[in-house]
N, C-alpha and C positions, 0 to 999 in steps of 0.2 A: 614213789621210789623211781618208776620209770620216768616220769618227767624231769625229775631232778638229775637223772644220771645221763638221758640222752636229749633233754631239751635244746641245749646251745648247739651242739653239733648238727642236730637235725634242723635247727633254724638257719644255719649257715648253708647247709646243703640246698634247702628250699630256695634260699635267695640266689644261689649261684645256677641253680636250674632255671629260675625266673629270668635271669639276664640272658642266658643262652637262648630260651624261648622267644624272648623279645627281640633279640638280634635277627633271629631266623624268621620271625614275622616281617620285619623291617625290609629284610633281603628278599622275602617273597613278594612284598608290594612293588619294590622298585629295583629289580637287580641291576639296572645300569647305574643308577644313581649310588647305589652301594659299591659298585665297582670302580666309579670313575673318582679320582682324587679331588678335594677341593681346590677350586681355582683361586689364586691369589692376584690381587690387584698390584701389580709390581710396577716399578718405574721403566720406562723405555726411554731410549735416546732422543735428543731433539731432533735428529736426522729422520727417525720414524714421524714425528710430528710434521716435518717439512715436506715429506714424501705426499701428504694431503693437501696441507696449509702452505703452498709454494709461495704464495703473495705475501702473507704475512711473514714467513719466515725471510723472505729478501729483504723487506723492509726493516726487520727486527736487527739486521747487522749495523743499523744507524742509531739504533735505540740505546738509550742510557744504561737500560738492563742488560744489554749484551755483556756487561762485565761478568754477570753471573755464568754465563756461557763460557767465558775464557778464562777466568780467574780461578785458579785451583783453590784458593784460601777462602772462597765464599761458600764452597761446600756444595755448588751446584753446577760443576763442571759438565758440560754437555747435556744438561737437564734443565735448561733454564726454563723451558715452557712449563715444566712439571713443578717447578718451585712456587707457581701461583695457581696453576689448575689441577694440582694434584697427581699422583700416578696415574700413567696413560694406559696400562695393559688391558684393562676392561674396557676402555673407550674403543681401543683398537679391535679387540675381540667382538664387541658389540656392532661396529661398522655402521652405525646409524646416527652418530652424533650424540649419543647419550653416554652416560657413566663417565662424566667428566664435570669438574667444576666450571660452569658457565657464569661468569658475572653479570651477564644480561638477565639472568633469572634469580640471581641471588639478592638477599636483602641488604639494605644499608650496613646494618650491623657486622653481617659476614663478609662484606666487601672491605669495610674499613678494618676489621681484625685481620685480614689478609695482608693489606697493604703495611699496617702499622707494626706487622710482625718483624720487619725489617726496618721501616721508616720511622718508627717510634725512638730508635736509638740515636736520632739526630735531633738538635736543639729546636730546629724549626717545627718539627712535627710532634715534639714530646707531648704537647697538651693537646692533641687532636681529639681524643676521646672525650675530655671534659670541656672543650671549646664550645661557643655558641653554635658553630656548624654541628659539632658532633652530637650535642645534645638535641639539636632539632633534626636529627637523622639524614643529615646530608651526606651523601656517600661520595668517596674520593672520585669515583668515575663521572660524577655529576659535573665536575669541572675538569677533569683530566680524561685522556682518552690514549691508553697505552699503545694500541696499534695503529690508530687512525687519528693523530693529533692535527689539529689545524695549526698549530704552533708548535714547532719544534722544542722551543724553550720551555722547560718543565712539563712537556708533553701535554699542553692546554689543548681542551676541545673547542677553543676559540679566544678572541682577544679577552684579556683578563678582564676590562672593565666592563666589557658587555656581558661576561659571566655573572659579574656582580650585580649589575643593574637588572637582570633577567629575574632576579629575586627581590631586590631592593629598590622598589618602583618609587618609593617615597624620596630615596636619595636621588633618583633620576629626576624627579621633579625639582628638586632643590638646584640642581645643577642647570636648570633652565631659566633661573632667576638672573636679574640684570647684574647683580654684584655677585661674583662667584669664582671659584677657583677654576682655570681653563683646563677642564677634563676634556672637553670635546675636542680641542685644538691639539691634544696629546702633550700639554705641558706639565701634566701631573697625572699619576695612575692612583688608583684606589690601594694598591698593595705598597704606595710610597709612605702611606700612613697607617695601614691596617696590617695585621698579621693574619691572613686567611686561616693558617692552621692551628690558631689559639694564641693564648696569651694570658698574662696576669692582669694586665690593665683592662680598664671599662672600654667596651666596644671593641675589645681586641686591638687597641692602640699600640703601634709601635713606639720606641723611645729613641731619642737621639743621644748623642754623647752625653754622658754623665747623668743619664736617666732623666733627662729632660724631654718634655713633649716633643712629638713628632714635628710639632711646627717649626721648632728651631733648626732643624735640619736645613730649611729653605731661609727662613727669617732669622738670620744669625745675628742681626744688629739687636734683635729683642733677647738674645741669650745672655743669661746671668752668669755667674752671680754678680749682682750689683752692691754697691755699698749702701745704697737706700733702696730697698725694694718696695714695690707696690704690693701690698699685702694680698690683693686679688690674684696676683700672678702666682703666689706661692699658695694660696688656699682653693682657689677654683680653676686656675689655668686659663689658658687662652679661651676656652669655651664659655667662660663666665661672661665674657664681652662680646664674643664673635660666633657668629654661625659658621660651622667649619666648611660646609658644602655650597652654601650660597643663601643670598639674603636679598630683599628688597631695599635694604638700607646700605648707604654709603659705608665702605670699609667693613662690608659684610656684619655691621653691628646688630645686636639683637633688639635695639631700639630705634625708633626714627630719628628721636632727637638725642643728641650726644649728652646734654646736661641732665636729662631725665635718666640716663644710665648711670651717670655718675652719682646722682641722688640716691640711687637704690642703696648705696652703702653711706654716702656722705651727706646725710640728712638730719644728723642729730648735733652737729658741731656748733654750739652756743656762741652766737655773736659772729660767726663767719658766714653761714648760709642762711638767708632768710628773705622775706618780701618786704621788710621794713627798711627805710633809707638809712637808718644808723648803722645797719650790718654792713660788714666790709664787702660783701658780695650781694649786691642788690639783683636777684635772679629776675626782676621785671626788666632789667635792661638787657639788650641784644648782646652787648659787650661781654656779659658775664655767662651768657648762655653757650658759648664755645669754650669748654674747658681747657682745650688743649692749645688754645691761643697762648696761654701764659705756661701751662704744665705740659711743656713739650715731651718730656721723658716719661710719658704716662706708664711705660712698662717697667721703668726702673732707671735710676741715676747713679753716678758715682761722684757727683759734686754737690748735689741739692737735695735736702731732705724733703723739700716740698715738690720734687721732681720738676723744678723749673727748667734745668738745663743739664 
């Protein structure tokens, strides 16, 4: 009867006494900690950052990210530094360079997450996380330098082509071949054909007008649509016959002899291509081994279904 009548009130009383005793034990162990309020890592103004980082603050006035500092609609007015590095109050209180998001010590995943928090909204960067560079853990800061750029355009850490070939050594070797695009002379750049931040095409290729291959931006005479198309152009594209970066063969072809390249597709035409004299094209003769002597419009024609003119 005593347990049923007084059990529940007695249990509440014991719990209350326990909390009181626990609090008194903590207070007796560290009275200063108990008395001091919990510090908060709050945002400080950019002027506070500039008081120590004078050189960076002075250069930042010419930085494209300066719009965060001045534009009220961006949500970071007077707090542009902390938009990337996080709240600065704990950093200021520490006074030893710690307690702040430092990109030199961050992983590629964290760096890209920070950058794409803003830049993923733009079309050029929308596929950054799933691009070949993103999947291979290439950080934005591997190519871009926010505070110390070598090229002001796009805040690049160096010449764009040099940045590309620092990783793509096989491509650098291709541009040293005798028949090549003139990359070294500055006539073309890697980013003229490739989208470094991502894309839906193979090897992150850009497209020209009408979703044609990037080659058509310069080689406009090869741009379709044609009345009579060369099927290889539609099915395989330019790289079906040409090496895009450089080749040891004239016209940057993938084969040393032109007719052998054509025969990779045109080898099953009965009575047209053969080594017998009664065939229309006797491939033993040199006159038939240069296909483009007659088939001038090999990329497509508007008047000849055989691409003769």
